[in-house]
Every structure is written in C-alpha cells, then in structure tokens.
PATI-28006 format. One record per residue (C-alpha): residue in one letter; x, y, z. Coordinates in nm, 4 decimals, decimal comma. Layout:
BEGIN
  residu      east     north        up
       A         X         Y         Z
...
//
This chain:
BEGIN
  residu      east     north        up
       M    0,1956   10,8708   -4,5493
       K    0,3352   10,5702   -4,3684
       R    0,4371   10,2726   -4,5767
       P    0,3334    9,9326   -4,4387
       G    0,6200    9,7362   -4,2900
       T    0,8398   10,0378   -4,2117
       I    0,9631   10,1068   -3,8611
       S    0,7466   10,4183   -3,8292
       S    0,4333   10,2239   -3,9286
       K    0,4844    9,9869   -3,6345
       F    0,4587   10,2553   -3,3640
       H    0,1595   10,4593   -3,2650
       S    0,1912   10,7721   -3,0521
       G    0,1484   10,5830   -2,7219
       E    0,4352   10,3500   -2,8066
       C    0,6485   10,6456   -2,9130
       Q    0,5918   10,8055   -2,5729
       V    0,7061   10,4866   -2,3987
       V    1,0156   10,4645   -2,6197
       S    1,0870   10,8325   -2,5601
       R    1,0687   10,7947   -2,1804
       V    1,2982   10,4908   -2,1819
       L    1,5496   10,6500   -2,4194
       S    1,5579   10,9670   -2,2115
       R    1,6881   10,7545   -1,9219
       I    1,9216   10,5122   -2,0921
       G    2,0148   10,7288   -2,3884
       D    2,2130   10,9948   -2,2064
       K    2,5894   10,9657   -2,2256
       W    2,6463   10,9021   -1,8544
       S    2,3949   10,6161   -1,8338
       V    2,5462   10,4519   -2,1406
       L    2,8964   10,4773   -1,9922
       V    2,7857   10,3447   -1,6513
       I    2,6098   10,0490   -1,8139
       M    2,9209    9,9751   -2,0219
       M    3,1429    9,9881   -1,7106
       L    2,9124    9,7602   -1,5094
       A    2,8693    9,5127   -1,7970
       E    3,1686    9,3060   -1,6903
       T    3,1680    9,3262   -1,3111
       P    3,0102    9,5034   -1,0138
       M    3,1955    9,8181   -0,9123
       R    3,2152   10,0537   -0,6190
       F    3,1257   10,4212   -0,6588
       N    3,4842   10,5480   -0,6697
       E    3,5867   10,2727   -0,9114
       L    3,3129   10,3910   -1,1460
       R    3,4153   10,7532   -1,0990
       R    3,7790   10,6760   -1,1826
       S    3,6738   10,4686   -1,4853
       I    3,4569   10,7488   -1,6252
       H    3,7134   11,0278   -1,6080
       S    3,5018   11,3337   -1,6880
       I    3,1956   11,2589   -1,4714
       S    3,1446   11,4614   -1,1547
       Q    3,0544   11,2996   -0,8245
       R    2,7103   11,4620   -0,8339
       M    2,6359   11,3485   -1,1896
       L    2,7458   10,9924   -1,1137
       T    2,5221   10,9901   -0,8050
       L    2,2225   11,1181   -1,0051
       T    2,2863   10,8718   -1,2875
       L    2,3169   10,5729   -1,0541
       R    2,0001   10,6736   -0,8658
       G    1,8066   10,7048   -1,1912
       L    1,9294   10,3693   -1,3173
       E    1,8481   10,2116   -0,9811
       R    1,4987   10,3634   -0,9884
       D    1,4440   10,2187   -1,3365
       G    1,5528    9,8713   -1,2251
       I    1,8677    9,8700   -1,4373
       V    2,1222    9,8933   -1,1553
       F    2,1169    9,7273   -0,8127
       R    2,2849    9,9053   -0,5216
       Q    2,4175    9,6629   -0,2624
       L    2,5113    9,8020    0,0780
       T    2,7434    9,5874    0,2885
       P    2,7203    9,6896    0,6567
       V    3,0869    9,7168    0,7458
       I    3,2872   10,0124    0,8729
       P    3,3236   10,2098    0,6559
       P    3,0088   10,1042    0,4671
       R    3,0750    9,9303    0,1363
       V    2,8432   10,0022   -0,1562
       D    2,8653    9,8048   -0,4787
       Y    2,6703    9,8669   -0,7978
       Q    2,5834    9,5944   -1,0435
       L    2,3486    9,5478   -1,3344
       T    2,0186    9,3722   -1,2756
       D    1,8877    9,1172   -1,5262
       L    1,7077    9,4063   -1,6964
       G    2,0336    9,6042   -1,7031
       R    2,2254    9,3079   -1,8450
       S    1,9665    9,2824   -2,1222
       L    2,0778    9,6337   -2,2251
       C    2,4453    9,5406   -2,2542
       E    2,4378    9,4118   -2,6094
       P    2,2696    9,7189   -2,7662
       V    2,4686    9,9635   -2,5496
       I    2,8004    9,7972   -2,6311
       A    2,7019    9,7922   -3,0006
       L    2,6251   10,1658   -2,9779
       G    2,9653   10,2268   -2,8175
       A    3,1374   10,0256   -3,0899
       W    2,9485   10,2218   -3,3569
       A    3,0558   10,5510   -3,1932
       R    3,4223   10,4428   -3,1855
       Q    3,4068   10,3216   -3,5457
       H    3,2405   10,6376   -3,6830
       G    3,3669   10,9063   -3,4423
       A    3,6365   11,0390   -3,6770
       E    3,3910   11,0485   -3,9672
       I    3,1409   11,2480   -3,7595
       E    3,4138   11,4900   -3,6488
       R    3,5150   11,5450   -4,0147
       A    3,1529   11,6139   -4,1090
       Q    3,1212   11,8608   -3,8184
       R    3,4413   12,0441   -3,9215
       L    3,3192   12,0627   -4,2817
       F    2,9788   12,1935   -4,1718
       D    3,1345   12,4472   -3,9333
       S    3,3840   12,5726   -4,1928
       A    3,1030   12,6127   -4,4486
       S    2,9087   12,8195   -4,1945
       V    3,2129   13,0362   -4,1246
       N    3,2859   13,0782   -4,4964
       S    2,9267   13,1789   -4,5737
       A    2,9400   13,4333   -4,2898
       S    3,2543   13,5931   -4,4318
       I    3,0766   13,6827   -4,7579
       T    2,9289   14,0241   -4,6873
       S    2,7695   14,0914   -5,0237
       V    2,7178   13,9499   -5,3699
       T    2,7355   14,1510   -5,6919
       I    2,5064   14,0513   -5,9790
       D    2,4984   14,2528   -6,3012
       G    2,6873   14,5355   -6,1313
       T    2,4391   14,5562   -5,8434
       S    2,5584   14,4810   -5,4929
       I    2,3151   14,2643   -5,3005
       G    2,3252   14,2740   -4,9186
       G    2,4834   14,0082   -4,7115
       A    2,5872   14,0047   -4,3520
       R    2,5517   14,2971   -4,1216
       P    2,8221   14,3252   -3,8588
       G    2,7415   14,0832   -3,5781
       S    2,4784   13,8871   -3,7773
       P    2,4796   13,5093   -3,7302
       P    2,5881   13,3141   -4,0408
       A    2,2392   13,1737   -4,0963
       V    2,0886   13,5253   -4,1068
       A    2,3483   13,6435   -4,3569
       A    2,2966   13,3353   -4,5744
       S    1,9192   13,3828   -4,5624
       R    1,9514   13,7483   -4,6685
       R    2,1814   13,6546   -4,9560
       S    1,9446   13,3788   -5,0662
       R    1,6404   13,6130   -5,0665
       A    1,8393   13,8808   -5,2504
       L    1,9543   13,6319   -5,5132
       R    1,5981   13,5087   -5,5707
       A    1,4733   13,8652   -5,6007
       S    1,7444   13,9578   -5,8484
       S    1,6805   13,6523   -6,0649
       S    1,3121   13,7377   -6,0951
       R    1,3892   14,0885   -6,2300
//
C-alpha cells in the first residue's frame, strides 16, 4: 500500500516508464563521465577519450551519439582540414550537471564504504560455501556438494536445519 506523500505515491506506471527510459540513457557510467567532462568546457573527441581513460573509441562514439540524439550533447563540425569536431553540452545537458556532479561526489565520498560492504558480503559467501555439513544432535546434515554455488549450499543447510528443528 502506498502512503500519501511518499516518492512512490507520486509516480504512476506511465511516469515510471518515462523515468526508466531517461535513466537508461543518462544513468550509464559512460554518459555520466562524458557529462562530467563536458560540464566545464567543450572538448574534442580525443580530449574526451584521454580524459576518460578506460573508455574505448567505439564506446565513446556510441555514448556521444546517444547523448546527441537525446539533445544533451551538441556536436559541432568545423570545416577545416582535417575536420575539427567539438562536443559541448546543450542547455538540456547543462541542466543535468548539478545532479550528475552530485552523484559523482556521492560516489567518491562513499566508494570505500561500498567496497568494504562488498568485501564483507563476498567473504561471507565464501565462508558459507566452505561449510560442507552441520552436525546437530550427532546427526550430520548435508551442506555443499562439490561444485555447488554458495547460495545452493546455504539453502540446503537452511532447509536441513529447519527440518531437524521440527523433529
């Protein structure tokens, strides 16, 4: 049940579809990085590529085309030899700068905390996978079979423990 005044109560399914389509474009990591790079000044393709170290030429091309199609980036071709192409944010793109930069700041501020949580989660999964059986009242209850994913082993142990407690 939706509570009045909550964020979820303000959106109906049609609005959620619109939000989903927009976020699928601007929410991917490459679009966010391109918008952050273009926030201060127009840049040429290779300047962008050097600024975003891990992006491939193809992915940068696809990202810029998508952002241009959505009206976020303007591609300006200067007819000189060789041709000069500059990319800059449109007014719509500049309106994204504040939330995108805030998202980047949040990621930098909380990145280490997220990595710690991931390591803790991953080590708990590994530790639960290493338990092959549990013994209750002298009875061994099955755990992992060789090659079973940790979640399968944990699920088997959980079912076995519930069954043994109901005896």
